[in-house]
N, C-alpha and C positions, 0 to 999 in steps of 0.2 A: 347575773352579777349584781350584787347589792351595792348601792351607792354608799361611799364612805362620806359621812358628813364633813363639811369643811368648817372648821372653827375659826371664825374671823373675829379679831378684836374690833372694837368700835372704830379705832383709827384705820385699820386695814379696810374695813367695809366702807368707811367714808372716802378713803383714797380711791378705792375701786370704783365707786359711784360718781365721784366728784366731776371728772371730765365728761362722762357719759351724760349726766344730768345737765351739766353746763352747756354742752353742745346741743342738747335737745331743748334748751331754754326752760328747764324745769328746776324749781327751787329744791335743793337738797335739805330736807328737814331731819331732825333726830328720829322722828317716827319712821320715816322712810328707810333710814339707815338700819334701825332695829328690826323692821319687817324683813328687809333684805337679809340681815344676819340670821334671823330666825329660820327663814326658808332654807338658806344654805347650811344651817347647822343641824337640820333634821335629816334622819336617814330614812324618811318616808316621803310620801307625796301628800303634804299637808293640805287640809282644807282651810278656809278662812277661819272657821271656828277653832281649829287646832292652833293656828298661829295666834289667834286672840287669847286663848287659854295660856299659851306660853308667855305672852307679853303683858297681860293685864296686871299682874302682881307688881311689876316694876314700872309700868306705865298705866296707872289706873284711869287716866283720862282718855286713853285710846279707844276708839270704837271699831266695831266690825266693819262699818262702812268705810272708815279710813283704810283699814287693812285691805278690803276688797278693791277699793280704787287704786291703792298703791300696788297691789299685785297685778292689776290690769296695766298700770304704767310700766312695771318691770317687764311684763310680757311684751308690751309694744316696743320696748327698748331692746328686746332680744336677750334679756338677762335670765329669764325663766320661761317655762312653757306651761300652758294650761293643759291638763289632762281631763277631758270631758268624758266622764263615765256615764253611760246611759242610765237613766232612772236614779241617778245619785247626784250629789253636789259636785261642783268643780273641785278639782284638786290641782296642786301646783307642783312643778318639777324643776328643781335647780340644776338637774343634769341636762345641759343643752347639747350634748353630743348626740349624734344620730343613734337612736335606739328605739326599742319597742316596749310594749307593756303586757304583762300577764295580770289579769284582773280576776280576783277570786269572787265568784258569784255568791258565796256564802257570807264572808265577813267583809268584803269590799276592799281588801288589801290590794295594793298595786305594787308589782315588782318589775324592775327593768330587765330586759334581755337584749342581747345584741345578735344580729343576723346579717353579717356582711354579704352573704351570697344573695339574699333578698334585696338588700340595699343597692347592689351592683347589677341586678337583673333589669332588662328592658321592660318598659311598661307595655301592657297588652294593646294590641291594635285597636280594640274597641273604644279606647279612650281618645283616639284621634278625633279632633273636632269638638271635644267636650270643653276645652278651655285650657288655660295655662296651669300646668301642674307645678305646685310649689314644693311639695314634699310628699313622701309616701311613708305610711306608718301602719304597723300591724298592732291590733289589740286582740290578744288571745284571752278567751274567757274559759274558766274552769274552776275547780275547787283546789285550793292550796293544800300543801302537805299538812299544815297545822289543823285545818278544818277536817281533812281526811282522818287524821289521828283521833280527833274528837268523836268522829262518827263510828270509829272501830270499837 
């Protein structure tokens, strides 16, 4: 299932973030609002660089460092998730519902999929004594349909 991007006006984004940031004791800046809007407005799992490219025209003073730190803050606040794809840069996911990822090993695209039977299954006994499990997530790797078509 492909994520439908959520188009938030600046006022909607500010209102959505205001109480969360205030309760966390974090200042809500225009840059943070725009970074939040950018991630929620994309139908992909953007990298810091992609968010930067989207914002730099209207916010020429914004830096990749600001974007990276803000995305980290949004992650800590539970507003987005980090998708750490091995051997590649971190990507960020505005879909905070329980879901999993298909990663194309050719182009690096990431798509969401849902697997309720896995989500509801018990954990294996061998995890007993390993520590506190916070979540379980599947990352499936393969070649996406678009890359398969290019190879044919």
